[in-house]
VOMAR-611609 format. One line per 5 residues: their letters; for each residue x, y, z of C-alpha. Coordinates in steps of 0.5 Angstrom, whole numbers, always signed. Example, Ala and Ser with C-alpha at 12.3 -4.5 7.8 and 13.67 -1.06 7.14 Angstrom:
2
AS) +25 -9 +16; +27 -2 +14 $
//
This chain:
475
MTSRT) +166 +231 +200; +170 +227 +205; +164 +223 +207; +162 +221 +200; +169 +219 +199 $
AIVDY) +169 +215 +205; +162 +211 +202; +166 +210 +196; +172 +207 +200; +167 +202 +203 $
VPYLV) +164 +200 +197; +169 +194 +196; +168 +191 +203; +160 +191 +202; +161 +188 +195 $
GAIGA) +165 +183 +198; +161 +181 +204; +155 +181 +199; +159 +176 +195; +161 +172 +201 $
GILVF) +154 +171 +203; +151 +169 +196; +157 +164 +195; +156 +161 +202; +148 +161 +201 $
GASLF) +149 +157 +194; +154 +152 +196; +150 +151 +203; +144 +149 +199; +148 +144 +194 $
GILTR) +151 +141 +200; +144 +140 +203; +141 +137 +197; +146 +132 +197; +145 +130 +204 $
PEGLL) +143 +123 +205; +137 +122 +211; +140 +122 +218; +147 +124 +215; +152 +129 +213 $
AVLWP) +152 +132 +206; +155 +127 +201; +159 +134 +199; +159 +140 +203; +163 +145 +199 $
ANALL) +161 +151 +203; +166 +151 +208; +172 +150 +203; +170 +155 +198; +169 +161 +204 $
LAAFV) +176 +159 +206; +179 +160 +199; +175 +166 +198; +177 +169 +204; +184 +168 +202 $
RVPSM) +184 +170 +195; +179 +176 +196; +181 +180 +202; +175 +185 +201; +171 +179 +203 $
NTPIG) +175 +177 +209; +172 +183 +214; +168 +183 +220; +162 +184 +215; +164 +179 +210 $
WLAAF) +164 +174 +216; +157 +176 +218; +154 +176 +211; +157 +169 +211; +154 +167 +217 $
GGFML) +147 +169 +215; +148 +165 +208; +149 +159 +212; +143 +160 +217; +139 +162 +211 $
ADILT) +140 +156 +207; +139 +152 +213; +132 +155 +215; +130 +155 +208; +131 +147 +208 $
GSDVS) +127 +146 +214; +132 +147 +220; +129 +151 +226; +133 +157 +228; +137 +154 +234 $
KAAWL) +139 +148 +230; +141 +153 +224; +145 +157 +229; +149 +151 +232; +151 +148 +225 $
TVANM) +153 +155 +222; +158 +156 +228; +161 +149 +227; +162 +150 +220; +165 +157 +221 $
SGVAV) +169 +154 +227; +173 +150 +222; +174 +156 +217; +177 +160 +222; +182 +155 +224 $
GLALI) +183 +154 +217; +184 +161 +215; +189 +162 +221; +194 +157 +218; +193 +158 +211 $
SKLDP) +194 +165 +212; +201 +164 +214; +203 +159 +208; +208 +162 +203; +204 +164 +197 $
EDRNL) +208 +159 +193; +205 +153 +198; +198 +156 +198; +198 +156 +190; +201 +149 +190 $
RRPSG) +207 +151 +186; +211 +147 +190; +210 +139 +192; +210 +141 +200; +204 +145 +198 $
VLYLC) +200 +139 +198; +202 +137 +205; +201 +144 +208; +194 +144 +205; +193 +137 +207 $
LTSAA) +195 +139 +214; +191 +145 +214; +185 +141 +212; +186 +136 +218; +186 +142 +223 $
AATGS) +180 +146 +220; +176 +139 +220; +178 +138 +227; +176 +145 +229; +169 +143 +226 $
GLMGI) +169 +136 +229; +170 +139 +236; +164 +144 +235; +160 +138 +232; +161 +135 +239 $
AVALI) +157 +141 +242; +152 +140 +236; +151 +132 +238; +150 +133 +245; +145 +140 +244 $
VFHSD) +142 +139 +238; +142 +131 +236; +143 +128 +243; +147 +123 +240; +154 +120 +241 $
PVMAF) +159 +125 +242; +165 +121 +240; +162 +118 +234; +159 +125 +232; +167 +128 +232 $
VFWSS) +169 +122 +228; +164 +123 +223; +164 +130 +222; +171 +131 +222; +173 +126 +217 $
TEFAN) +167 +128 +213; +170 +135 +213; +177 +133 +212; +175 +130 +206; +171 +136 +203 $
YVIIL) +177 +141 +205; +182 +136 +201; +177 +135 +195; +175 +143 +194; +181 +147 +197 $
PFAMT) +186 +145 +192; +181 +147 +186; +178 +153 +190; +186 +156 +191; +188 +154 +184 $
VSRLP) +182 +156 +179; +183 +161 +175; +179 +168 +175; +174 +169 +170; +178 +173 +166 $
DFLSA) +184 +169 +165; +179 +163 +164; +176 +166 +158; +182 +168 +155; +185 +161 +156 $
WQRLA) +179 +158 +153; +180 +163 +147; +187 +161 +146; +185 +154 +146; +179 +155 +141 $
GRIRQ) +185 +159 +137; +189 +153 +137; +184 +148 +135; +182 +152 +129; +189 +152 +127 $
DWKVL) +190 +145 +128; +185 +140 +130; +190 +135 +133; +190 +140 +139; +183 +136 +140 $
LGGMP) +188 +130 +142; +190 +133 +148; +183 +131 +151; +185 +124 +151; +187 +124 +158 $
ALSLA) +180 +127 +160; +176 +122 +156; +180 +116 +159; +178 +119 +166; +170 +119 +164 $
FSLVM) +171 +112 +161; +174 +110 +168; +168 +113 +171; +163 +109 +167; +167 +103 +169 $
VSFVG) +166 +105 +176; +158 +105 +175; +158 +99 +171; +163 +94 +175; +162 +97 +182 $
GPGAI) +165 +93 +188; +170 +95 +193; +175 +96 +188; +171 +101 +184; +174 +107 +188 $
VFPVP) +181 +106 +185; +179 +105 +177; +180 +112 +175; +187 +112 +178; +191 +111 +172 $
ALLWC) +187 +116 +168; +188 +121 +174; +195 +120 +174; +195 +121 +166; +191 +128 +167 $
ALSYR) +196 +130 +172; +202 +129 +167; +198 +132 +162; +194 +139 +164; +195 +145 +168 $
LSVVS) +195 +144 +176; +188 +148 +176; +185 +144 +171; +187 +137 +174; +184 +140 +181 $
VLITL) +178 +141 +177; +178 +134 +175; +179 +131 +181; +173 +135 +185; +169 +133 +179 $
LSLWL) +171 +126 +180; +171 +126 +187; +164 +128 +187; +161 +123 +182; +165 +117 +187 $
MIVLE) +162 +120 +193; +155 +120 +190; +156 +113 +186; +159 +109 +192; +156 +112 +198 $
LDLLA) +149 +112 +195; +151 +105 +193; +153 +103 +200; +147 +106 +203; +142 +102 +199 $
NLPEG) +146 +95 +200; +147 +96 +207; +144 +90 +211; +138 +92 +215; +139 +95 +222 $
ADPYY) +147 +96 +220; +150 +102 +222; +152 +106 +216; +157 +111 +219; +163 +107 +219 $
GVIST) +162 +105 +212; +161 +112 +210; +167 +115 +213; +171 +110 +210; +169 +111 +203 $
RLGIA) +170 +119 +204; +177 +118 +207; +178 +113 +201; +176 +118 +196; +180 +124 +200 $
MLALG) +186 +120 +200; +185 +118 +192; +185 +125 +191; +192 +127 +194; +196 +122 +190 $
PLTVA) +194 +125 +183; +194 +132 +186; +202 +131 +189; +204 +129 +182; +201 +135 +178 $
SIDRA) +204 +139 +183; +211 +136 +182; +210 +136 +175; +208 +144 +175; +215 +145 +180 $
RSALV) +219 +141 +175; +216 +145 +169; +217 +152 +172; +224 +150 +174; +225 +148 +166 $
ERLDH) +223 +154 +164; +227 +158 +169; +233 +154 +167; +231 +155 +159; +230 +163 +160 $
AANHD) +237 +163 +164; +240 +160 +158; +237 +164 +153; +237 +171 +156; +242 +176 +159 $
YLTGL) +243 +176 +166; +243 +183 +167; +238 +186 +162; +233 +180 +161; +235 +181 +153 $
LTRGA) +236 +175 +149; +243 +173 +149; +247 +172 +142; +247 +164 +143; +239 +165 +143 $
FMPLG) +239 +171 +138; +243 +167 +132; +238 +161 +131; +232 +165 +132; +234 +171 +128 $
QEMVD) +236 +166 +122; +229 +163 +123; +226 +170 +122; +231 +171 +116; +229 +164 +112 $
RIAAQ) +222 +166 +113; +222 +173 +110; +226 +170 +104; +221 +165 +103; +216 +170 +103 $
KGRLT) +220 +175 +99; +218 +180 +105; +222 +186 +108; +227 +186 +114; +231 +191 +118 $
VMVMD) +237 +190 +122; +240 +194 +127; +247 +194 +131; +248 +199 +136; +253 +201 +141 $
FDLFK) +254 +205 +146; +258 +212 +145; +264 +212 +150; +262 +207 +155; +268 +205 +157 $
EINDS) +269 +213 +160; +263 +212 +164; +265 +206 +167; +272 +209 +169; +269 +215 +172 $
HGHAT) +263 +212 +175; +264 +205 +176; +261 +199 +173; +255 +199 +178; +253 +205 +175 $
GDRIL) +255 +202 +168; +250 +196 +169; +245 +201 +171; +245 +205 +164; +245 +198 +160 $
IEVAR) +239 +196 +164; +235 +202 +163; +237 +204 +156; +235 +197 +154; +228 +198 +157 $
VIQRN) +228 +205 +153; +229 +201 +147; +224 +196 +149; +219 +201 +149; +220 +203 +142 $
LRGTD) +219 +196 +139; +214 +191 +137; +212 +184 +140; +215 +181 +133; +222 +184 +134 $
LFARL) +228 +181 +136; +232 +184 +141; +239 +182 +144; +245 +184 +147; +251 +181 +143 $
GGEEF) +256 +183 +149; +258 +188 +152; +255 +195 +150; +253 +192 +143; +246 +191 +142 $
AILVP) +242 +188 +136; +235 +188 +133; +231 +185 +128; +225 +188 +125; +221 +184 +120 $
DIAKV) +215 +187 +115; +217 +195 +116; +218 +200 +110; +225 +203 +109; +222 +210 +111 $
DAQGL) +219 +207 +118; +225 +203 +119; +230 +209 +119; +224 +213 +123; +224 +208 +128 $
AQRIR) +232 +208 +129; +232 +215 +130; +226 +215 +135; +231 +210 +139; +237 +214 +138 $
KAVEQ) +233 +220 +141; +230 +216 +147; +237 +214 +149; +240 +221 +149; +234 +223 +153 $
ASIVA) +234 +218 +158; +238 +219 +165; +241 +215 +170; +243 +218 +177; +250 +216 +179 $
ANDVP) +252 +215 +186; +254 +222 +188; +247 +224 +185; +250 +226 +178; +245 +225 +172 $
IHTTV) +249 +221 +167; +247 +221 +160; +249 +217 +154; +248 +216 +147; +248 +210 +142 $
SIGLL) +251 +210 +134; +246 +205 +130; +248 +202 +124; +242 +200 +120; +241 +195 +114 $
YRQPD) +235 +194 +110; +234 +188 +106; +228 +185 +102; +231 +178 +101; +229 +173 +96 $
QPIRI) +234 +168 +97; +237 +165 +103; +242 +169 +107; +246 +168 +113; +244 +172 +119 $
DTLLN) +252 +173 +121; +253 +176 +114; +247 +181 +115; +250 +183 +122; +257 +184 +120 $
EADRA) +254 +189 +114; +250 +193 +120; +256 +193 +124; +260 +196 +119; +255 +201 +118 $
MYEAK) +255 +202 +126; +262 +203 +126; +261 +208 +120; +256 +212 +125; +262 +212 +130 $
ENGRN) +267 +215 +125; +262 +220 +123; +261 +223 +130; +257 +218 +134; +250 +219 +136 $
RVVAR) +247 +218 +129; +244 +213 +125; +248 +210 +118; +243 +206 +114; +245 +202 +108 $
//
């Protein structure tokens, strides 16, 4: 039984290693197929993808995972004509950069690794430069031993190319959604399109980017590299960072193929292609950094606005809606139900003898009770129900589209759940509390104010307190 358990424990690492090997093999074949004669690949995604995989999937970052990745590099090179010695040196150079990049990126805060802060773009850029330098240094050995070429040019060409590859691929690899999240996002988008075709207008920035690529191919020339910049900036301000990183990767691949192959085709006979290729690849990498930074800044700004909006509309202690946020949302619900001639239940509840708990056990214990009871109540509600802390120990709930008998049953379940909840005080004494609930059931057929409904439910709640507390009074 113990040996079987041990084998099961190793399964994720074996799967991770297989995944690393397949990832590297496929990405390497892609890179080799984009390799002009006598030069490094136009785009080599294998190293950046492997680095991101080691960070995002810990089961891949194991000794057996590194061995599988080594095998993936070797197999791709050997199958495309390299001998074992050459494939081994190229693989060591590739994995040297990955090792340097992994050592640095692992030390970054997750917020920076995932580009949730603008500083993350700078850190990923520096990580890319360090990883590229690591590969470039090994490239010197490859140049001397395998190709018998100039080591200085080999270092400059190899490191600049690897820098461009990392800058273009790594942001995409670190921010792209996992497959279940990706499919879920597409399903939500399809649902929104079915509800309103105007959602399709959100694709205009991407269409403008595609048009700019047509202009690159049609016009050409040294200035063509900047044609997509306005469209990229529009995309950076319109889409999520993960989408922007995908667009940047696809755009960069297209530019590298079109501009670099055009450069090589028009190169005078006998001219050295290296400097032109280096300039083109670094230029495309620099082009990618601008929109990526804009997208990261916009993401950070949006996150800040969301946090401020949440803080303004939600109670700091329980996380429930505040009275100020509850009233307009509640009025919208009431108006909608009145227009549809639907059903609405209003509950107002107040803790029984809560002041005595604060006086006996302290306000910190009282706060813990508020938090725990709010959670207990929330677990009994649906996503369509509105739940708010009106102030102090008073709460309100709006429950749409529920029968009267079901509404009374819900109120009783909430009352019993609160009664059974227990909080341990500082002196390890369990504390129990109860709530009195006023319930109002209505089928409004004309507009009515939410504060009128709350006042009527509030009177029912006070009636429950006068009748002995820990009970529900319905009207």
